[in-house]
FIKE-820898 format. One line per field, with one value per atom (N, C-alpha, C): residue number from 1; residue in one letter; atom name; y, z, x. Coordinates in steps of 0.001 Angstrom, whole numbers. Layout:
BEGIN
i = NUM, ...
aa = a, ...
at = CA, ...
y = Y, ...
z = Z, ...
x = X, ...
end
This chain:
BEGIN
i = 1, 1, 1, 2, 2, 2, 3, 3, 3, 4, 4, 4, 5, 5, 5, 6, 6, 6, 7, 7, 7, 8, 8, 8, 9, 9, 9, 10, 10, 10, 11, 11, 11, 12, 12, 12, 13, 13, 13, 14, 14, 14, 15, 15, 15, 16, 16, 16, 17, 17, 17, 18, 18, 18, 19, 19, 19, 20, 20, 20, 21, 21, 21, 22, 22, 22, 23, 23, 23, 24, 24, 24, 25, 25, 25, 26, 26, 26, 27, 27, 27, 28, 28, 28, 29, 29, 29, 30, 30, 30, 31, 31, 31, 32, 32, 32, 33, 33, 33, 34, 34, 34, 35, 35, 35, 36, 36, 36, 37, 37, 37, 38, 38, 38, 39, 39, 39, 40, 40, 40, 41, 41, 41, 42, 42, 42, 43, 43, 43, 44, 44, 44, 45, 45, 45, 46, 46, 46, 47, 47, 47, 48, 48, 48, 49, 49, 49, 50, 50, 50, 51, 51, 51, 52, 52, 52, 53, 53, 53, 54, 54, 54, 55, 55, 55, 56, 56, 56, 57, 57, 57, 58, 58, 58, 59, 59, 59, 60, 60, 60, 61, 61, 61, 62, 62, 62, 63, 63, 63, 64, 64, 64, 65, 65, 65, 66, 66, 66, 67, 67, 67, 68, 68, 68, 69, 69, 69, 70, 70, 70, 71, 71, 71, 72, 72, 72, 73, 73, 73, 74, 74, 74, 75, 75, 75, 76, 76, 76, 77, 77, 77, 78, 78, 78, 79, 79, 79, 80, 80, 80, 81, 81, 81, 82, 82, 82, 83, 83, 83, 84, 84, 84, 85, 85, 85, 86, 86, 86, 87, 87, 87, 88, 88, 88, 89, 89, 89, 90, 90, 90, 91, 91, 91, 92, 92, 92, 93, 93, 93, 94, 94, 94, 95, 95, 95, 96, 96, 96, 97, 97, 97, 98, 98, 98, 99, 99, 99, 100, 100, 100, 101, 101, 101, 102, 102, 102, 103, 103, 103, 104, 104, 104, 105, 105, 105, 106, 106, 106, 107, 107, 107, 108, 108, 108, 109, 109, 109, 110, 110, 110, 111, 111, 111, 112, 112, 112
aa = m, m, m, p, p, p, d, d, d, q, q, q, i, i, i, a, a, a, i, i, i, e, e, e, e, e, e, s, s, s, t, t, t, e, e, e, e, e, e, g, g, g, r, r, r, v, v, v, v, v, v, l, l, l, d, d, d, v, v, v, s, s, s, g, g, g, e, e, e, i, i, i, d, d, d, l, l, l, a, a, a, t, t, t, a, a, a, p, p, p, q, q, q, f, f, f, e, e, e, t, t, t, r, r, r, l, l, l, g, g, g, a, a, a, v, v, v, n, n, n, t, t, t, g, g, g, g, g, g, s, s, s, v, v, v, v, v, v, v, v, v, d, d, d, l, l, l, t, t, t, n, n, n, v, v, v, t, t, t, f, f, f, i, i, i, d, d, d, s, s, s, t, t, t, g, g, g, l, l, l, r, r, r, v, v, v, l, l, l, i, i, i, s, s, s, a, a, a, h, h, h, e, e, e, k, k, k, a, a, a, t, t, t, e, e, e, h, h, h, g, g, g, g, g, g, r, r, r, l, l, l, a, a, a, i, i, i, v, v, v, a, a, a, t, t, t, e, e, e, g, g, g, p, p, p, v, v, v, t, t, t, k, k, k, l, l, l, l, l, l, a, a, a, i, i, i, t, t, t, g, g, g, v, v, v, d, d, d, e, e, e, w, w, w, l, l, l, n, n, n, v, v, v, y, y, y, a, a, a, t, t, t, r, r, r, s, s, s, s, s, s, a, a, a, t, t, t, e, e, e, d, d, d, g, g, g
at = N, CA, C, N, CA, C, N, CA, C, N, CA, C, N, CA, C, N, CA, C, N, CA, C, N, CA, C, N, CA, C, N, CA, C, N, CA, C, N, CA, C, N, CA, C, N, CA, C, N, CA, C, N, CA, C, N, CA, C, N, CA, C, N, CA, C, N, CA, C, N, CA, C, N, CA, C, N, CA, C, N, CA, C, N, CA, C, N, CA, C, N, CA, C, N, CA, C, N, CA, C, N, CA, C, N, CA, C, N, CA, C, N, CA, C, N, CA, C, N, CA, C, N, CA, C, N, CA, C, N, CA, C, N, CA, C, N, CA, C, N, CA, C, N, CA, C, N, CA, C, N, CA, C, N, CA, C, N, CA, C, N, CA, C, N, CA, C, N, CA, C, N, CA, C, N, CA, C, N, CA, C, N, CA, C, N, CA, C, N, CA, C, N, CA, C, N, CA, C, N, CA, C, N, CA, C, N, CA, C, N, CA, C, N, CA, C, N, CA, C, N, CA, C, N, CA, C, N, CA, C, N, CA, C, N, CA, C, N, CA, C, N, CA, C, N, CA, C, N, CA, C, N, CA, C, N, CA, C, N, CA, C, N, CA, C, N, CA, C, N, CA, C, N, CA, C, N, CA, C, N, CA, C, N, CA, C, N, CA, C, N, CA, C, N, CA, C, N, CA, C, N, CA, C, N, CA, C, N, CA, C, N, CA, C, N, CA, C, N, CA, C, N, CA, C, N, CA, C, N, CA, C, N, CA, C, N, CA, C, N, CA, C, N, CA, C, N, CA, C, N, CA, C, N, CA, C, N, CA, C, N, CA, C, N, CA, C, N, CA, C, N, CA, C, N, CA, C, N, CA, C, N, CA, C, N, CA, C, N, CA, C
y = 110568, 109230, 108709, 107485, 106988, 106791, 106993, 106624, 105191, 104864, 103551, 103278, 102069, 101581, 100008, 99666, 98331, 97783, 96691, 96124, 94671, 94504, 93237, 92666, 91414, 90747, 89793, 89739, 88813, 88605, 87749, 87506, 87674, 88394, 88692, 88660, 87929, 87789, 87436, 86578, 86121, 87189, 88211, 89260, 89411, 89634, 89982, 91337, 91421, 92704, 93031, 94238, 94826, 95972, 95786, 96755, 97457, 98741, 99542, 100589, 100675, 101632, 102455, 103702, 104476, 105496, 105779, 106723, 106118, 106722, 106300, 107574, 107522, 108612, 108182, 109027, 108726, 107520, 107432, 106429, 105128, 105097, 103838, 103399, 104196, 103902, 102769, 102550, 101342, 100030, 100015, 98805, 98659, 99634, 99556, 99056, 99635, 99247, 97762, 97372, 95885, 94969, 95284, 94502, 94455, 95592, 95639, 95024, 95168, 94456, 92940, 92424, 90984, 90359, 91199, 90553, 91079, 92156, 92710, 91963, 90813, 90022, 89624, 90482, 90207, 89900, 89645, 89486, 90850, 90686, 91841, 92074, 93253, 93682, 94849, 94816, 95914, 96442, 97696, 98407, 99247, 98829, 99661, 100628, 101953, 103022, 103713, 103042, 103766, 104246, 103394, 103675, 104440, 105036, 105641, 107141, 107565, 108929, 109992, 109607, 110528, 109862, 110538, 109984, 111234, 110996, 112118, 111546, 112472, 112165, 110820, 110314, 109002, 107894, 107949, 106980, 107109, 108287, 108455, 107752, 108016, 107291, 105858, 105228, 103786, 103322, 103993, 103775, 103778, 104796, 105037, 103903, 103593, 102531, 101204, 100948, 99573, 99538, 100673, 100728, 100340, 100982, 100742, 99299, 98754, 97340, 96373, 96655, 95746, 95763, 96959, 97177, 96476, 96537, 95894, 94402, 93858, 92392, 91947, 92689, 92255, 92228, 92845, 92865, 94149, 94196, 95549, 95839, 97158, 97626, 98557, 98179, 98996, 99581, 101002, 101674, 102024, 101759, 102155, 103250, 104384, 105651, 106442, 106599, 107484, 108831, 109699, 111136, 111109, 111954, 112150, 112427, 112128, 112558, 111994, 110623, 109908, 110487, 110680, 111210, 112692, 113410, 114770, 114815, 113943, 113952, 113575, 112461, 111909, 113025, 113781, 114824, 115984, 116416, 117581, 117368, 116098, 115764, 115284, 115029, 114672, 113132, 112481, 111049, 110274, 110679, 110024, 109836, 110671, 110489, 109324, 108724, 107588, 106380, 106481, 105355, 104638, 103513, 102881, 103114, 104209, 104645, 104283, 103705, 103346, 103892, 104173, 104694, 103633, 102425, 101205, 100044, 99129, 97931, 97020, 96928, 95977, 96494, 97635, 98114, 97966, 97974, 97591, 96075, 95295, 93908, 93248, 93945, 93474, 93856, 95064, 95633, 94897, 94696, 94348, 93266
z = -7260, -6701, -6309, -6615, -6358, -4846, -4443, -3030, -2747, -1473, -1193, 181, 322, 1695, 1825, 2980, 3191, 4416, 4350, 5436, 5755, 6944, 7348, 8368, 8332, 9309, 10227, 11460, 12382, 13510, 14405, 15576, 16865, 17763, 19005, 20170, 21088, 22265, 21827, 20868, 20324, 19495, 19041, 18305, 16952, 15829, 14613, 14699, 14200, 14127, 12778, 12348, 11028, 11298, 10771, 10913, 9588, 9684, 8437, 8449, 7248, 7034, 5670, 5660, 4410, 4565, 3539, 3463, 3308, 3984, 3817, 3291, 2085, 1446, 363, -488, -1383, -2319, -2657, -3504, -2869, -1562, -794, 177, 393, 1386, 956, -379, -740, -497, -594, -241, 1277, 2002, 3454, 3972, 3375, 3718, 3441, 2348, 1919, 2833, 3173, 4065, 5471, 5883, 7346, 7354, 6393, 6298, 6285, 5673, 5608, 6994, 7954, 9292, 10379, 10030, 11061, 11022, 11519, 11478, 12787, 13722, 15008, 16161, 15872, 16918, 17323, 17900, 18235, 17359, 16687, 15698, 16236, 16038, 16441, 15079, 14924, 13742, 14153, 13862, 14337, 13207, 13513, 12493, 12997, 13779, 14237, 13035, 11992, 10688, 9706, 9889, 8892, 8890, 7637, 7503, 7137, 6686, 6242, 6342, 6684, 6796, 6532, 5594, 5379, 5757, 5341, 5694, 5234, 4044, 3616, 4507, 5029, 5905, 7269, 7688, 8930, 8758, 7589, 7285, 7412, 6826, 6920, 8464, 9251, 10628, 11398, 11140, 11718, 11360, 9979, 9525, 10068, 10304, 10773, 12245, 13070, 14450, 14499, 13705, 13801, 13427, 12344, 12004, 13135, 13762, 14820, 15953, 16339, 17569, 17164, 15926, 15532, 15595, 15339, 15346, 16621, 17765, 19010, 19148, 18285, 18366, 18694, 18652, 19007, 18182, 17796, 16907, 17924, 18016, 18749, 17710, 17897, 17091, 17788, 17299, 17866, 17124, 17865, 17095, 18178, 17760, 18603, 18014, 18626, 18110, 16547, 15937, 14496, 13788, 12523, 11593, 12175, 12544, 12914, 14189, 15211, 16435, 16280, 15441, 15091, 14509, 13425, 12812, 13722, 14529, 15428, 16471, 16941, 17970, 17413, 16277, 15650, 15346, 14855, 14563, 15795, 16982, 18153, 18127, 17114, 16956, 18078, 18545, 19671, 20849, 20990, 22202, 22333, 21007, 21189, 20418, 19817, 19185, 20249, 20162, 21154, 20597, 21066, 20726, 21704, 21508, 22404, 21837, 22769, 22387, 22187, 22551, 22334, 21793, 21094, 20664, 21799, 22810, 23917, 24650, 24878, 25616, 24910, 23518, 22688, 22654, 22659, 22631, 24018, 25087, 26416, 26847, 26445, 26833, 26187, 26890, 26512, 25463
x = -4243, -4158, -5549, -5978, -7242, -7509, -8692, -8926, -8735, -8238, -8007, -8563, -8965, -9431, -8911, -8497, -8162, -8992, -9545, -10295, -9859, -9336, -8975, -9947, -10323, -11221, -10531, -10898, -10404, -11397, -11169, -12033, -11233, -11692, -11117, -12252, -11918, -12867, -14265, -14326, -15698, -16393, -15665, -16300, -15636, -16388, -15768, -15160, -13904, -13207, -12883, -13304, -12861, -11825, -10651, -9609, -9493, -9980, -10081, -9005, -8287, -7255, -7463, -7004, -7168, -8310, -8926, -10070, -11422, -12355, -13765, -14397, -14716, -15490, -16431, -16899, -17944, -17455, -16227, -15724, -15510, -15172, -14917, -15990, -16892, -18003, -18864, -19136, -19880, -19111, -17970, -17059, -17192, -16849, -16989, -18345, -19359, -20779, -21044, -20532, -20771, -20123, -18885, -18052, -18583, -18998, -19605, -20903, -21769, -23053, -22986, -21891, -21643, -21350, -20827, -20493, -21467, -22194, -23192, -24468, -24525, -25780, -26336, -26186, -26730, -25793, -24533, -23609, -22930, -21786, -21009, -19946, -19856, -18887, -18109, -16724, -15848, -15319, -15387, -14848, -13757, -12478, -11341, -10939, -11162, -10881, -9633, -8772, -7584, -6680, -6644, -5826, -6550, -7752, -8421, -7901, -7475, -6897, -7859, -9031, -10073, -11320, -12443, -13760, -14713, -15687, -16675, -18063, -19056, -20349, -20890, -20439, -20775, -20314, -19142, -18637, -19408, -19820, -20593, -21965, -22557, -23838, -23689, -22691, -22403, -22343, -21656, -21533, -22795, -23566, -24931, -25892, -25880, -26758, -26365, -25043, -24633, -24939, -24867, -25331, -26728, -27569, -29041, -29425, -28709, -28909, -28492, -27402, -26947, -27932, -28353, -29266, -30605, -31167, -32441, -32323, -31116, -30950, -30362, -30373, -29930, -28496, -27715, -26264, -25697, -24384, -23835, -22586, -22488, -21438, -20589, -19293, -18375, -17448, -17044, -16192, -14854, -13791, -12567, -11986, -11825, -11322, -10434, -9253, -8307, -8352, -7679, -7535, -7268, -7954, -7848, -9114, -9185, -10288, -11537, -11510, -12699, -13306, -12547, -13112, -13512, -12865, -13257, -14628, -14860, -16201, -17254, -16992, -17930, -18380, -17348, -17578, -18323, -17858, -18539, -20036, -20442, -21725, -22560, -21906, -22544, -22959, -22479, -22821, -22047, -20983, -20135, -20909, -21999, -22797, -23683, -24059, -24901, -24334, -23204, -22672, -21680, -21319, -20350, -19010, -18363, -17011, -16015, -14947, -13885, -12415, -11625, -10241, -9289, -9566, -8694, -9466, -8911, -9475, -9800, -8877, -9065, -10346, -10513, -11733, -13005, -12906, -14198, -14410, -13409, -13674, -14006, -13709, -13923, -15336, -15812, -17083, -18247, -19308, -20655, -20689
end
């Protein structure tokens, strides 16, 4: 079965929200990166990864790059991740210590 990713875009509390579901891996990371790059232009962006079933190091690289780009342009990237593969990868790598990670979408859209 081919890798699949779905990305829905909306606006909440004045922030662009990307709701991502499926897998973020070597095959789908370029699509994720392109879509995230298109909205990550200096404002606040929320990436909801609640429905991501798998993420590998290529997906992690996309998140780190997007965080750095947002910061450089005076924006902010917030990541929503509940218990599961995303929080596990962020914790194992220690990236959760410096990325803006939230347990709920409402907390991510209300903060900063």
